[in-house]
C-alpha positions in Angstrom: -10.6 -19.5 15.7 -8.1 -20.6 13.7 -7.7 -17.1 12.3 -7.1 -15.9 16.2 -5.3 -19.0 17.1 -2.6 -18.1 13.8 -2.5 -13.9 15.0 -1.5 -14.5 18.2 1.3 -16.9 17.6 2.4 -14.5 14.8 1.9 -11.6 17.3 4.0 -13.2 20.2 6.8 -14.7 18.0 9.7 -12.8 16.6 10.3 -15.6 13.8 8.4 -17.8 11.9 6.0 -20.3 13.5 5.4 -23.8 12.8 1.4 -24.4 12.0 1.6 -27.7 13.5 3.2 -25.8 17.0 -0.4 -23.4 17.3 -2.6 -26.2 16.6 -5.4 -26.4 19.0 -6.4 -29.6 17.5 -4.1 -32.2 16.2 -7.0 -33.9 14.2 -7.7 -31.3 12.1 -4.6 -29.4 10.6 -6.2 -28.6 7.4 -8.2 -25.8 9.3 -5.4 -24.1 10.1 -3.5 -24.7 6.7 -7.1 -22.7 5.4 -6.9 -20.1 7.5 -3.3 -19.4 6.7 -4.2 -19.3 2.9 -6.9 -16.9 3.7 -4.4 -14.5 5.4 -2.0 -14.9 3.1 -4.1 -13.9 0.0 -5.2 -11.0 2.4 -1.6 -9.9 3.0 -1.7 -10.7 6.8 1.0 -13.4 7.0 3.7 -15.0 4.5 3.9 -19.3 4.4 7.7 -20.2 4.7 9.2 -23.6 3.6 12.9 -23.9 4.1 13.6 -20.6 4.6 11.6 -19.4 1.8 8.3 -17.4 0.9 6.0 -20.1 -0.8 2.8 -20.0 -2.4 0.5 -21.8 -0.2 -1.7 -23.7 -3.1 1.6 -25.6 -4.2 3.4 -25.7 -0.3 3.3 -29.4 0.6 4.7 -30.6 4.0 5.4 -28.7 7.2 5.3 -24.9 6.7 5.7 -22.1 9.1 4.3 -18.5 9.1 5.2 -14.9 10.0 4.2 -11.7 9.3 4.0 -10.0 6.3 6.6 -7.8 5.9 
């Protein structure tokens, strides 16, 4: 379900989308982060922080996602 929410958000966004903006359950933000890390590893998306692509394993705080280039 988390991957589907992320794919939907990325597909319908012209730029980067904050993970917190697509959270369907504010009590479980780590579920989205884990899904995003898997999708980064698969080459589907990039994780962005401060306008730069970041390594999901070291990113802390608010992150955004976008389609992989």
